[in-house]
KOLDREN-478955 format. One line per 3 residues: number of its first residue (from 0); their letters; for each residue x negated, y negated, z of N, C-alpha, C. Coordinates in steps of 0.02 Angstrom, whole numbers, plus 50000, padded with zeros to 5 digits. Layout:
NUM> a> X/Y/Z/X/Y/Z/X/Y/Z | ...
//
This chain:
0> mis> 51181/51112/49341/51146/51172/49362/51131/51215/49301 | 51070/51239/49294/51049/51276/49235/51076/51347/49239 | 51105/51371/49184/51137/51436/49183/51086/51493/49186
3> eql> 51112/51554/49201/51069/51613/49202/51040/51626/49132 | 51081/51611/49080/51057/51619/49012/50996/51575/48999 | 50999/51513/49022/50943/51468/49012/50882/51490/49053
6> qse> 50894/51515/49113/50839/51536/49155/50801/51595/49125 | 50838/51643/49097/50805/51700/49068/50782/51686/48996 | 50820/51646/48960/50805/51623/48892/50787/51682/48846
9> rfa> 50831/51733/48848/50822/51790/48803/50862/51779/48738 | 50858/51719/48711/50894/51703/48651/50852/51651/48613 | 50866/51645/48550/50829/51596/48509/50878/51548/48477
12> lri> 50861/51485/48481/50901/51432/48450/50864/51403/48391 | 50902/51370/48348/50873/51330/48295/50883/51257/48315 | 50828/51221/48324/50832/51150/48343/50815/51109/48282
15> lft> 50860/51064/48263/50850/51019/48207/50834/50950/48235 | 50775/50925/48220/50754/50858/48242/50759/50810/48183 | 50783/50748/48198/50794/50699/48144/50759/50633/48158
18> png> 50695/50632/48175/50661/50569/48189/50647/50530/48125 | 50637/50465/48133/50619/50423/48076/50586/50360/48103 | 50544/50328/48062/50512/50266/48082/50438/50267/48068
21> tyg> 50397/50270/48121/50325/50272/48115/50298/50334/48151 | 50233/50342/48152/50204/50399/48188/50223/50398/48262 | 50229/50338/48290/50249/50333/48360/50317/50361/48374
24> dih> 50361/50361/48323/50428/50390/48330/50426/50466/48320 | 50379/50491/48282/50375/50562/48267/50339/50601/48321 | 50286/50573/48350/50243/50610/48397/50280/50642/48455
27> pyl> 50326/50607/48490/50359/50639/48547/50396/50703/48526 | 50426/50701/48467/50464/50760/48445/50417/50820/48432 | 50357/50805/48409/50309/50860/48397/50287/50892/48463
30> gia> 50278/50850/48515/50261/50878/48580/50317/50922/48607 | 50379/50900/48599/50436/50940/48621/50442/51004/48579 | 50431/50997/48514/50437/51054/48468/50386/51108/48485
33> erl> 50325/51088/48503/50274/51138/48522/50298/51180/48580 | 50328/51148/48630/50351/51185/48689/50411/51229/48672 | 50456/51204/48631/50514/51244/48611/50491/51306/48572
36> kar> 50443/51297/48528/50418/51353/48490/50386/51405/48536 | 50349/51381/48586/50317/51426/48634/50369/51465/48674 | 50428/51436/48681/50483/51469/48717/50525/51513/48672
39> ghe> 50505/51520/48609/50537/51567/48564/50590/51538/48519 | 50596/51472/48514/50647/51441/48473/50618/51418/48406 | 50662/51410/48358/50643/51386/48291/50655/51310/48288
42> vlf> 50607/51273/48261/50614/51201/48256/50607/51181/48183 | 50654/51139/48161/50654/51115/48092/50660/51039/48093 | 50616/51005/48059/50617/50932/48056/50652/50909/47992
45> lcn> 50699/50862/48000/50732/50831/47943/50711/50758/47943 | 50665/50739/47900/50641/50670/47901/50603/50654/47837 | 50573/50595/47835/50540/50571/47775/50479/50615/47758
48> pff> 50468/50630/47693/50412/50673/47674/50343/50644/47688 | 50340/50580/47707/50276/50551/47726/50245/50590/47783 | 50287/50620/47827/50262/50655/47886/50258/50731/47875
51> ael> 50270/50754/47814/50273/50826/47802/50207/50861/47818 | 50151/50832/47796/50086/50864/47807/50073/50874/47881 | 50086/50823/47922/50075/50829/47994/50122/50881/48024
54> ieg> 50185/50878/48007/50235/50922/48037/50222/50995/48017 | 50211/51007/47953/50198/51075/47930/50131/51100/47955 | 50083/51054/47963/50018/51074/47991/50022/51096/48063
57> cgf> 50074/51073/48098/50086/51094/48167/50127/51158/48170 | 50148/51183/48112/50182/51248/48110/50257/51245/48111 | 50287/51188/48093/50359/51181/48096/50389/51175/48026
60> gfv> 50453/51196/48021/50488/51189/47958/50504/51116/47944 | 50515/51102/47880/50524/51032/47860/50573/51027/47803 | 50620/50979/47807/50666/50963/47753/50658/50888/47739
63> alr> 50642/50872/47677/50628/50802/47659/50693/50763/47650 | 50694/50703/47680/50748/50656/47671/50719/50593/47640 | 50745/50572/47582/50721/50513/47545/50651/50524/47518
66> tre> 50610/50471/47513/50545/50477/47480/50491/50442/47521 | 50428/50462/47508/50371/50429/47538/50369/50355/47519 | 50384/50342/47456/50380/50273/47431/50430/50228/47467
69> elk> 50487/50255/47484/50537/50215/47519/50513/50197/47589 | 50481/50244/47624/50456/50229/47691/50401/50177/47687 | 50357/50183/47638/50304/50133/47629/50335/50065/47614
72> eyw> 50388/50063/47575/50424/50001/47560/50452/49970/47624 | 50477/50013/47669/50502/49989/47733/50446/49959/47775 | 50390/49993/47780/50334/49968/47820/50306/49903/47793
75> dhp> 50309/49895/47727/50280/49835/47696/50331/49779/47687 | 50392/49790/47708/50445/49740/47698/50427/49675/47735 | 50437/49618/47704/50418/49555/47738/50457/49542/47802
78> dmw> 50515/49573/47811/50554/49564/47873/50543/49621/47923 | 50496/49665/47909/50484/49723/47953/50471/49701/48025 | 50435/49645/48034/50417/49622/48101/50451/49556/48118
81> srl> 50505/49540/48085/50542/49479/48099/50592/49492/48155 | 50587/49455/48210/50633/49466/48266/50705/49446/48249 | 50714/49408/48195/50781/49387/48175/50814/49437/48129
84> nyy> 50776/49471/48087/50805/49513/48034/50786/49586/48038 | 50745/49606/48086/50720/49675/48086/50776/49726/48091 | 50831/49709/48128/50882/49760/48140/50916/49781/48075
87> kis> 50925/49734/48028/50955/49752/47964/50908/49798/47925 | 50844/49782/47926/50796/49822/47889/50792/49892/47917 | 50786/49897/47983/50778/49963/48015/50841/50006/48009
90> ldy> 50900/49975/48020/50961/50014/48016/50975/50036/47944 | 50953/49996/47896/50962/50015/47826/50916/50073/47808 | 50850/50063/47817/50802/50114/47796/50804/50177/47838
93> cgl> 50813/50171/47904/50810/50229/47948/50879/50260/47961 | 50932/50220/47954/50998/50245/47970/51042/50259/47910 | 51056/50207/47870/51104/50213/47816/51077/50253/47756
96> rpm> 51016/50238/47735/50991/50270/47674/50986/50346/47679 | 50959/50373/47735/50956/50447/47739/51020/50480/47764 | 51073/50442/47777/51133/50468/47810/51163/50528/47774
99> rem> 51176/50521/47709/51210/50575/47673/51165/50637/47666 | 51101/50626/47651/51055/50683/47646/51048/50718/47714 | 51046/50679/47768/51041/50709/47835/51102/50751/47850
102> yqa> 51160/50724/47836/51222/50761/47849/51222/50827/47810 | 51204/50824/47746/51204/50884/47704/51153/50935/47729 | 51094/50912/47749/51043/50958/47774/51066/50992/47838
105> iae> 51098/50954/47883/51123/50984/47944/51177/51035/47928 | 51223/51018/47882/51276/51064/47864/51247/51129/47836 | 51193/51124/47798/51163/51184/47767/51126/51227/47817
108> hyv> 51097/51197/47869/51055/51235/47916/51090/51249/47982 | 51151/51227/47990/51188/51236/48052/51217/51306/48057 | 51199/51341/48109/51228/51406/48125/51267/51398/48190
111> pge> 51334/51402/48188/51374/51391/48249/51352/51436/48306 | 51344/51404/48365/51324/51441/48425/51249/51452/48431 | 51211/51434/48379/51139/51446/48380/51098/51384/48362
114> tvv> 51131/51326/48357/51097/51267/48331/51112/51207/48375 | 51062/51163/48383/51071/51099/48416/51030/51047/48378 | 51056/50986/48373/51021/50932/48339/50999/50881/48390
117> ggp> 50939/50855/48381/50913/50802/48425/50881/50748/48383 | 50899/50684/48397/50870/50630/48358/50888/50563/48387 | 50859/50510/48359/50872/50442/48384/50943/50421/48367
120> aws> 50964/50366/48396/51033/50343/48388/51049/50324/48317 | 50999/50304/48278/51012/50285/48208/51013/50346/48162 | 51017/50406/48189/51028/50466/48148/51103/50471/48133
123> fga> 51127/50425/48092/51198/50421/48079/51226/50485/48048 | 51187/50517/48005/51210/50579/47975/51221/50633/48026 | 51179/50635/48078/51187/50684/48131/51248/50670/48174
126> ria> 51260/50607/48189/51318/50589/48230/51383/50606/48193 | 51385/50594/48127/51444/50610/48088/51452/50686/48082 | 51396/50723/48077/51399/50796/48076/51428/50823/48141
129> qer> 51412/50790/48196/51441/50811/48260/51516/50803/48259 | 51540/50746/48233/51612/50734/48231/51648/50781/48182 | 51619/50790/48123/51653/50827/48070/51644/50902/48077
132> lnv> 51584/50925/48097/51569/50996/48098/51563/51025/48168 | 51571/50982/48219/51564/51003/48289/51494/51029/48305 | 51444/50999/48274/51374/51018/48286/51351/50989/48353
135> pla> 51324/51028/48399/51297/51001/48462/51241/50951/48447 | 51244/50893/48481/51197/50839/48467/51175/50806/48532 | 51110/50796/48537/51081/50756/48592/51050/50693/48561
138> tih> 51075/50635/48583/51044/50572/48562/50982/50561/48605 | 50926/50549/48573/50862/50543/48608/50835/50472/48601 | 50826/50439/48658/50801/50370/48658/50729/50369/48685
141> lep> 50683/50342/48647/50615/50335/48671/50609/50278/48722 | 50654/50229/48718/50650/50170/48761/50719/50152/48788 | 50722/50118/48846/50786/50096/48874/50821/50043/48832
144> fwi> 50785/50010/48788/50813/49956/48747/50877/49977/48711 | 50881/50040/48691/50936/50062/48648/50999/50079/48686 | 50997/50075/48753/51057/50090/48793/51080/50025/48824
147> rsl> 51137/50001/48804/51162/49937/48828/51181/49939/48902 | 51172/49882/48933/51195/49873/49002/51210/49800/49015 | 51259/49788/49056/51274/49720/49078/51239/49704/49144
150> yrt> 51203/49752/49171/51167/49743/49234/51095/49721/49217 | 51049/49768/49217/50982/49751/49193/50983/49760/49117 | 50990/49706/49081/50998/49708/49009/50931/49702/48974
153> avm> 50924/49739/48921/50861/49737/48883/50850/49667/48854 | 50786/49652/48841/50769/49590/48806/50792/49598/48734 | 50840/49557/48714/50870/49562/48648/50843/49509/48601
156> ppp> 50850/49520/48535/50824/49471/48487/50864/49406/48489 | 50832/49351/48471/50868/49287/48470/50924/49290/48417 | 50979/49254/48430/50987/49202/48481/51015/49227/48547
159> mvt> 51017/49294/48558/51045/49320/48620/51000/49303/48679 | 51031/49289/48736/50996/49274/48799/51024/49321/48851 | 50981/49366/48877/51006/49420/48920/50966/49428/48984
162> gdw> 50933/49375/49008/50894/49380/49069/50935/49400/49129 | 50901/49417/49183/50935/49438/49244/50981/49384/49272 | 50967/49322/49255/51007/49266/49282/51071/49255/49242
165> vsk> 51079/49288/49184/51139/49280/49143/51195/49323/49170 | 51255/49295/49174/51313/49331/49202/51334/49389/49158 | 51368/49438/49187/51393/49495/49149/51444/49472/49097
168> tak> 51484/49422/49114/51533/49397/49066/51499/49368/49005 | 51447/49329/49016/51410/49299/48959/51376/49353/48917 | 51349/49404/48949/51318/49458/48912/51370/49496/48871
171> rmq> 51427/49510/48902/51480/49546/48867/51503/49508/48805 | 51510/49443/48811/51530/49402/48755/51478/49403/48700 | 51414/49400/48718/51361/49401/48668/51360/49467/48629
174> fwi> 51369/49522/48665/51370/49587/48631/51430/49591/48584 | 51488/49565/48606/51547/49567/48563/51535/49527/48499 | 51506/49468/48506/51492/49427/48448/51442/49462/48402
177> adr> 51390/49491/48431/51339/49525/48391/51370/49583/48352 | 51414/49621/48385/51447/49677/48351/51495/49653/48297 | 51536/49605/48315/51590/49584/48270/51563/49548/48208
180> fft> 51514/49505/48217/51494/49462/48162/51426/49481/48130 | 51392/49528/48160/51326/49546/48132/51321/49621/48118 | 51314/49662/48169/51300/49733/48157/51357/49769/48123
183> drf> 51419/49759/48145/51475/49793/48113/51486/49767/48042 | 51473/49704/48030/51480/49677/47963/51431/49712/47916 | 51374/49731/47942/51323/49764/47902/51335/49839/47897
186> lar> 51359/49871/47951/51364/49944/47953/51433/49972/47934 | 51486/49935/47948/51553/49964/47944/51570/49991/47875 | 51556/49952/47823/51577/49973/47756/51544/50039/47735
189> pln> 51477/50046/47736/51447/50110/47715/51463/50168/47762 | 51464/50155/47827/51479/50209/47874/51551/50233/47867 | 51598/50187/47865/51668/50207/47861/51686/50235/47793
192> afr> 51651/50214/47740/51663/50244/47675/51644/50318/47675 | 51586/50334/47705/51566/50404/47709/51612/50443/47755 | 51631/50413/47811/51678/50446/47856/51744/50462/47821
195> ael> 51768/50415/47781/51831/50426/47745/51825/50485/47697 | 51768/50491/47664/51758/50548/47618/51764/50614/47654 | 51745/50614/47718/51746/50676/47758/51810/50684/47798
198> gla> 51857/50638/47788/51920/50643/47824/51919/50616/47895 | 51870/50576/47911/51864/50547/47978/51893/50477/47979 | 51923/50458/48034/51953/50392/48042/51898/50339/48046
201> pas> 51913/50277/48026/51862/50224/48031/51844/50210/48104 | 51782/50188/48114/51757/50170/48180/51734/50098/48180 | 51718/50072/48239/51693/50003/48245/51648/49999/48306
204> rfl> 51614/49942/48312/51566/49930/48366/51519/49990/48373 | 51487/50004/48318/51446/50065/48313/51389/50067/48364 | 51359/50009/48379/51301/50009/48423/51321/50003/48497
207> ksw> 51385/49997/48511/51407/49993/48581/51408/50062/48613 | 51442/50109/48582/51446/50175/48611/51447/50230/48559 | 51472/50215/48498/51480/50268/48448/51415/50305/48434
210> whs> 51359/50269/48430/51297/50302/48409/51266/50345/48464 | 51295/50346/48523/51274/50393/48576/51314/50457/48571 | 51281/50514/48571/51317/50577/48573/51358/50582/48637
213> pqr> 51422/50600/48633/51462/50608/48693/51442/50670/48734 | 51400/50713/48705/51378/50772/48742/51318/50758/48786 | 51266/50727/48757/51205/50717/48795/51166/50658/48766
216> vig> 51141/50615/48810/51094/50562/48794/51032/50573/48836 | 50975/50578/48804/50912/50591/48840/50867/50531/48833 | 50846/50503/48890/50798/50448/48890/50728/50475/48903
219> lfp> 50682/50463/48857/50614/50490/48863/50570/50441/48902 | 50593/50424/48962/50556/50381/49007/50580/50396/49077 | 50538/50385/49129/50556/50404/49197/50597/50350/49233
222> ewf> 50631/50369/49285/50672/50323/49324/50630/50269/49357 | 50567/50285/49375/50526/50234/49407/50505/50179/49357 | 50510/50195/49293/50494/50145/49242/50554/50101/49227
225> fpp> 50612/50131/49221/50674/50094/49208/50731/50136/49237 | 50758/50116/49295/50810/50157/49327/50875/50156/49288 | 50914/50210/49292/50980/50212/49258/51024/50155/49283
228> qpd> 51063/50127/49237/51107/50072/49254/51179/50098/49264 | 51219/50064/49306/51286/50089/49322/51331/50098/49262 | 51321/50060/49209/51366/50063/49152/51335/50101/49093
231> wps> 51280/50138/49104/51255/50181/49051/51302/50240/49040 | 51302/50271/48982/51344/50330/48971/51331/50384/49025 | 51384/50413/49050/51377/50460/49105/51338/50523/49086
234> qtr> 51334/50537/49021/51298/50596/48998/51223/50583/48990 | 51199/50526/49013/51128/50508/49007/51086/50543/49060 | 51029/50570/49038/50980/50598/49085/50911/50570/49066
237> ltg> 50873/50549/49116/50806/50525/49105/50756/50580/49122 | 50701/50581/49085/50651/50633/49095/50583/50601/49113 | 50547/50581/49064/50481/50551/49072/50452/50543/49003
240> fpi> 50390/50519/49000/50358/50508/48935/50329/50573/48908 | 50356/50599/48852/50330/50662/48823/50267/50648/48781 | 50211/50646/48813/50149/50624/48780/50123/50676/48731
243> wdq> 50112/50654/48669/50082/50695/48616/50052/50647/48565 | 49990/50660/48544/49957/50611/48501/49909/50642/48449 | 49923/50702/48427/49884/50738/48377/49818/50765/48404
246> asv> 49805/50758/48468/49742/50783/48494/49736/50859/48486 | 49793/50894/48483/49791/50967/48476/49776/50988/48404 | 49781/50941/48357/49770/50959/48287/49715/50917/48254
249> rem> 49687/50867/48290/49635/50825/48262/49580/50813/48313 | 49519/50818/48291/49462/50802/48334/49443/50729/48326 | 49410/50702/48377/49385/50634/48371/49333/50631/48315
252> pte> 49340/50584/48268/49291/50577/48215/49220/50566/48243 | 49171/50594/48209/49102/50589/48232/49080/50516/48239 | 49100/50474/48190/49078/50405/48192/49107/50367/48251
255> vae> 49167/50388/48273/49197/50356/48333/49159/50377/48395 | 49144/50441/48400/49107/50466/48458/49038/50432/48462 | 49006/50422/48405/48941/50390/48405/48946/50317/48426
258> fld> 48999/50283/48405/49010/50214/48426/49021/50210/48501 | 49061/50255/48529/49073/50255/48601/49010/50269/48640 | 48968/50314/48614/48906/50332/48648/48854/50276/48646
261> ags> 48863/50228/48600/48810/50179/48587/48811/50119/48634 | 48860/50115/48680/48863/50057/48724/48916/50063/48777 | 48934/50006/48806/48984/50005/48859/49053/50021/48832
264> ppi> 49100/50041/48875/49168/50056/48852/49199/49996/48817 | 49226/50006/48757/49253/49950/48719/49326/49935/48737 | 49349/49877/48717/49421/49864/48718/49449/49891/48652
267> aft> 49503/49929/48656/49534/49956/48596/49592/49910/48577 | 49602/49902/48511/49654/49859/48485/49695/49897/48433 | 49762/49896/48439/49805/49925/48388/49870/49887/48384
270> pgs> 49893/49869/48323/49958/49836/48315/50013/49885/48297 | 49998/49951/48299/50047/50002/48282/50031/50034/48215 | 50049/50098/48209/50030/50137/48150/50064/50114/48086
273> gns> 50123/50081/48093/50158/50060/48034/50149/49987/48016 | 50103/49953/48049/50095/49881/48038/50042/49868/47985 | 50066/49847/47927/50021/49831/47871/50011/49756/47863
276> qae> 50034/49718/47914/50032/49645/47909/49997/49615/47970 | 49942/49645/47991/49911/49628/48055/49845/49589/48048 | 49838/49551/47994/49775/49513/47985/49762/49466/48043
279> aff> 49813/49429/48066/49804/49381/48121/49786/49417/48186 | 49816/49475/48197/49803/49515/48257/49728/49533/48261 | 49702/49559/48206/49632/49582/48207/49583/49523/48205
282> aaa> 49602/49469/48174/49558/49410/48176/49551/49385/48247 | 49606/49383/48285/49604/49361/48355/49564/49411/48397 | 49571/49475/48382/49535/49527/48419/49460/49519/48410
285> aya> 49437/49509/48348/49366/49502/48335/49338/49440/48369 | 49375/49384/48365/49353/49322/48398/49347/49333/48473 | 49398/49364/48504/49398/49372/48576/49341/49417/48600
288> cqa> 49326/49469/48562/49271/49513/48581/49205/49474/48580 | 49194/49434/48529/49133/49396/48525/49129/49344/48580 | 49185/49312/48596/49186/49260/48647/49175/49287/48717
291> tgq> 49198/49348/48730/49193/49377/48797/49134/49424/48805 | 49100/49439/48749/49044/49485/48752/49064/49557/48759 | 49126/49572/48743/49151/49641/48747/49143/49677/48680
294> rgl> 49131/49741/48684/49134/49782/48623/49207/49794/48605 | 49221/49803/48541/49290/49812/48519/49298/49867/48468 | 49353/49905/48474/49369/49959/48429/49437/49943/48399
297> llt> 49438/49927/48334/49499/49906/48300/49528/49965/48262 | 49591/49982/48277/49622/50041/48247/49677/50021/48198 | 49668/50041/48135/49720/50030/48085/49706/50073/48024
300> syp> 49760/50095/47992/49754/50132/47929/49755/50085/47870 | 49755/50020/47884/49756/49969/47832/49692/49927/47838 | 49634/49953/47816/49570/49917/47825/49569/49849/47791
303> etv> 49613/49838/47742/49615/49774/47709/49639/49718/47755 | 49668/49736/47813/49691/49685/47861/49636/49664/47909 | 49577/49693/47903/49521/49679/47948/49464/49646/47908
306> skn> 49434/49594/47936/49379/49560/47904/49320/49607/47891 | 49287/49596/47836/49227/49636/47821/49167/49613/47863 | 49171/49554/47892/49115/49526/47931/49133/49525/48005
309> lpd> 49133/49584/48036/49149/49589/48107/49087/49573/48150 | 49097/49547/48210/49041/49534/48255/49005/49598/48274 | 48944/49592/48297/48908/49650/48322/48947/49682/48379
312> gvr> 48949/49748/48379/48984/49783/48433/49058/49791/48421 | 49083/49770/48363/49154/49777/48346/49160/49818/48282 | 49200/49872/48285/49207/49917/48227/49280/49932/48215
315> qfs> 49296/49946/48152/49363/49967/48132/49363/50041/48115 | 49414/50077/48141/49423/50148/48125/49496/50159/48107 | 49510/50215/48074/49577/50228/48050/49624/50252/48106
318> yvp> 49609/50309/48136/49652/50336/48188/49611/50379/48235 | 49623/50372/48299/49592/50414/48350/49646/50432/48401 | 49657/50496/48416/49705/50512/48468/49688/50477/48533
321> fsq> 49736/50441/48561/49723/50400/48620/49704/50442/48681 | 49728/50503/48684/49709/50544/48742/49635/50559/48741 | 49603/50556/48682/49531/50564/48677/49494/50498/48686
324> llp> 49525/50444/48664/49490/50379/48664/49496/50342/48731 | 49556/50338/48759/49568/50293/48815/49527/50309/48877 | 49512/50372/48893/49469/50384/48951/49399/50353/48943
327> raa> 49381/50332/48882/49316/50303/48870/49321/50228/48851 | 49381/50199/48860/49391/50129/48843/49395/50087/48906 | 49390/50021/48898/49393/49974/48954/49463/49946/48963
330> alv> 49499/49938/48907/49567/49910/48909/49598/49923/48840 | 49662/49910/48835/49697/49918/48771/49740/49857/48757 | 49734/49831/48697/49775/49775/48673/49819/49803/48617
333> hha> 49885/49797/48625/49928/49832/48577/49996/49798/48572 | 50041/49830/48535/50106/49803/48515/50162/49822/48562 | 50147/49849/48619/50197/49873/48667/50234/49934/48640
336> gtg> 50197/49978/48606/50226/50041/48584/50233/50089/48642 | 50286/50128/48642/50302/50172/48698/50248/50223/48711 | 50232/50264/48660/50182/50316/48670/50114/50287/48686
339> taa> 50097/50232/48654/50033/50198/48666/50028/50177/48739 | 50080/50144/48764/50080/50120/48833/50080/50178/48883 | 50116/50232/48867/50118/50289/48912/50049/50321/48920
342> lcm> 50015/50329/48864/49947/50357/48866/49900/50311/48905 | 49911/50246/48898/49870/50197/48934/49882/50202/49009 | 49945/50208/49029/49961/50215/49100/49932/50279/49128
345> rag> 49936/50333/49089/49908/50396/49114/49832/50391/49123 | 49799/50350/49081/49727/50341/49087/49709/50289/49139 | 49759/50253/49166/49745/50202/49217/49713/50139/49189
348> lpq> 49724/50125/49124/49692/50068/49092/49736/50006/49094 | 49706/49947/49103/49744/49884/49097/49762/49871/49024 | 49817/49834/49015/49843/49823/48947/49858/49749/48936
351> ivm> 49850/49727/48874/49878/49663/48850/49925/49681/48793 | 49986/49657/48797/50036/49676/48747/50058/49615/48708 | 50064/49625/48642/50090/49573/48597/50150/49602/48560
354> pma> 50210/49600/48591/50269/49630/48560/50294/49587/48502 | 50319/49620/48451/50342/49584/48392/50418/49590/48383 | 50444/49651/48374/50515/49659/48359/50538/49727/48387
357> ydq> 50600/49746/48369/50629/49809/48391/50632/49811/48467 | 50612/49868/48495/50613/49876/48568/50551/49846/48601 | 50503/49822/48562/50439/49802/48591/50443/49746/48642
360> pdf> 50481/49691/48631/50486/49639/48682/50513/49665/48748 | 50562/49710/48745/50590/49737/48807/50541/49784/48841 | 50506/49826/48801/50458/49872/48831/50400/49833/48862
363> adc> 50380/49779/48829/50328/49736/48858/50350/49707/48925 | 50413/49686/48928/50441/49660/48990/50438/49712/49045 | 50453/49775/49028/50448/49829/49078/50377/49838/49103
366> lvr> 50328/49835/49058/50258/49844/49077/50235/49788/49123 | 50256/49726/49107/50237/49669/49149/50269/49675/49218 | 50333/49693/49220/50367/49702/49285/50333/49755/49327
369> lgv> 50308/49807/49293/50275/49862/49328/50206/49842/49354 | 50178/49788/49326/50114/49764/49348/50054/49797/49317 | 50064/49826/49255/50008/49860/49221/49984/49822/49161
372> akl> 50017/49766/49144/50000/49732/49082/50010/49657/49088 | 49976/49620/49043/49988/49550/49033/50018/49540/48964 | 50060/49489/48957/50097/49477/48895/50068/49416/48858
375> lkp> 50059/49424/48793/50039/49369/48750/50083/49372/48688 | 50129/49324/48683/50177/49325/48627/50142/49312/48560 | 50171/49336/48506/50139/49329/48441/50119/49257/48423
378> rhf> 50161/49209/48440/50145/49139/48421/50086/49112/48462 | 50070/49145/48517/50013/49125/48559/49953/49170/48550 | 49958/49220/48506/49906/49269/48499/49850/49242/48454
381> tgp> 49808/49201/48483/49750/49172/48448/49687/49197/48483 | 49631/49191/48448/49568/49213/48477/49551/49182/48544 | 49553/49115/48551/49537/49085/48616/49584/49106/48672
384> rla> 49649/49109/48658/49696/49129/48711/49687/49202/48729 | 49674/49244/48680/49662/49314/48694/49598/49323/48735 | 49546/49286/48719/49484/49290/48757/49495/49271/48831
387> kmi> 49533/49218/48841/49549/49196/48909/49588/49250/48947 | 49636/49281/48913/49677/49332/48946/49636/49395/48961 | 49589/49411/48918/49546/49469/48932/49507/49458/48996
390> dql> 49479/49399/49005/49443/49383/49067/49490/49388/49127 | 49551/49363/49120/49600/49367/49175/49618/49440/49190 | 49624/49480/49138/49644/49550/49147/49593/49588/49189
393> fss> 49530/49578/49174/49478/49616/49210/49466/49589/49281 | 49489/49529/49295/49479/49501/49362/49541/49506/49406 | 49595/49537/49380/49658/49540/49417/49662/49601/49461
396> dqi> 49662/49590/49527/49671/49645/49574/49742/49674/49569 | 49790/49631/49553/49859/49654/49547/49868/49703/49489 | 49837/49687/49432/49841/49732/49375/49805/49798/49391
399> aag> 49748/49794/49423/49711/49855/49440/49752/49900/49486 | 49786/49869/49535/49828/49908/49581/49888/49938/49545 | 49918/49899/49499/49974/49924/49461/49955/49983/49417
402> cra> 49897/49980/49387/49873/50034/49345/49861/50098/49386 | 49832/50090/49445/49821/50149/49488/49887/50180/49509 | 49937/50138/49525/50001/50163/49547/50037/50200/49491
405> aqe> 50036/50172/49431/50069/50205/49374/50035/50271/49357 | 49968/50270/49359/49931/50331/49345/49948/50386/49395 | 49956/50368/49457/49973/50417/49508/50043/50446/49496
408> kmr> 50090/50403/49476/50158/50426/49463/50161/50474/49404 | 50117/50466/49357/50117/50509/49298/50078/50574/49309 | 50040/50576/49363/49998/50635/49375/50041/50697/49388
411> gad> 50029/50749/49350/50063/50813/49360/50134/50816/49332 | 50158/50762/49301/50226/50762/49274/50230/50806/49211 | 50286/50840/49203/50296/50883/49144/50366/50870/49115
414> pie> 50377/50811/49088/50444/50795/49062/50466/50838/49003 | 50418/50864/48965/50436/50903/48905/50476/50965/48925 | 50459/50996/48980/50497/51055/49002/50569/51037/49017
417> qic> 50580/50980/49049/50647/50957/49064/50685/50940/49000 | 50652/50909/48952/50684/50891/48888/50706/50954/48852 | 50664/51005/48851/50683/51068/48819/50744/51098/48853
420> dll> 50746/51097/48919/50804/51123/48955/50868/51085/48936 | 50863/51020/48931/50922/50979/48914/50947/50994/48844 | 50901/51005/48797/50921/51022/48729/50956/51089/48727
423> iet> 50930/51137/48764/50961/51203/48764/51029/51201/48798 | 51035/51161/48851/51100/51152/48883/51150/51122/48834 | 51128/51074/48795/51172/51042/48746/51198/51093/48695
426> asg> 51154/51138/48674/51175/51190/48626/51227/51235/48656 | 51222/51248/48721/51269/51294/48754/51335/51260/48772 | 51337/51194/48766/51398/51158/48784/51403/51139/48856
429> ess> 51351/51154/48896/51353/51139/48968/51351/51065/48981 | 51328/51024/48933/51320/50953/48945/51381/50912/48926 | 51433/50943/48901/51492/50906/48880/51520/50864/48937
432> ngs> 51543/50805/48919/51574/50759/48967/51527/50737/49022 | 51462/50743/49008/51413/50717/49057/51396/50766/49112 | 51424/50825/49112/51407/50874/49164/51349/50917/49143
435> s> 51314/50945/49192/51261/50991/49176/51249/51039/49233
//
């Protein structure tokens, strides 16, 4: 139950956000920050300086963690999209490397009774600050993938097998093996070394429960998309997709508007804002557009990954806010990114997803279960197969019905307001032990 203090909100908090990754990881926090600022609170971002221009341009404070060059090194890493090795790369670059700087920045900006921190589970510096300094913390998950369950278990990287037909005992054993021989072997030494410096006891099985704040876990997706599981942390609350895509700070480029005006609605293609290794993706996209007679709009900030000799009716652009583009598109082919898919569902558009690593295979599975998308795995993502799937997508009554249903469920939803309330409750201590 929300307190009278929260209802009147005659107080101002300092909210420290600690996102990291790609633009898709940053955007939801900016949408939440805009609403918090409108409600009279101060928002400060602690993250890589690559995002400083966008964040400061939106009117928020910024503290740089690490360097632009390091983030670019992460995006260009040969294992960035490897389903076997991505977890080491992501936990290193996004979790371990900024850990000490994040902890120090939180310690410097923390005002007891007036501050709350919100960030993804790999904000290790924030989680340690909660333990050492008693800083209120909400762990924020963009996708259900990051919350373990032995019931409906997320699609995990090989060699793990976690389908609905796998027993809970087998899943439990796989998680134990993964923790004992892989993730803890990688994380325990640097994490426990820093903890020891701060007088904290060593921890283990970091990805099982430690990386969830014991005060509040917020899932930025609705129950109709992925219902809460019986063994999720009791302090978990689901909201909905907090859609934000720079439309409030960027206009559609003139050349994009002219391309859209020049013909039928195109199919839009994106492999994600941080994907600098998408040559095969765009080659298949160009082939499929030519084979099906569809116009195509290829989105990437890495033009070197796109052929200079594109078919007629196919163009490459850098970035277009999807809330501006998708109402004028015919379909979207993408990497199963959370914000991308949410905007697509809100627009009622059919999707083809090619998940690569991280949460993407699981999120793609959710979209297919919901009936709004078709799946094409990376090893099958060729021009001829993509062309065939595009024809199937447009002729599928089931997909059309699924898109209409998802669009209706998203109509009128305002998850950002609920997210703001949960963060303020966390600051007040009302969310401790899972109560609210």
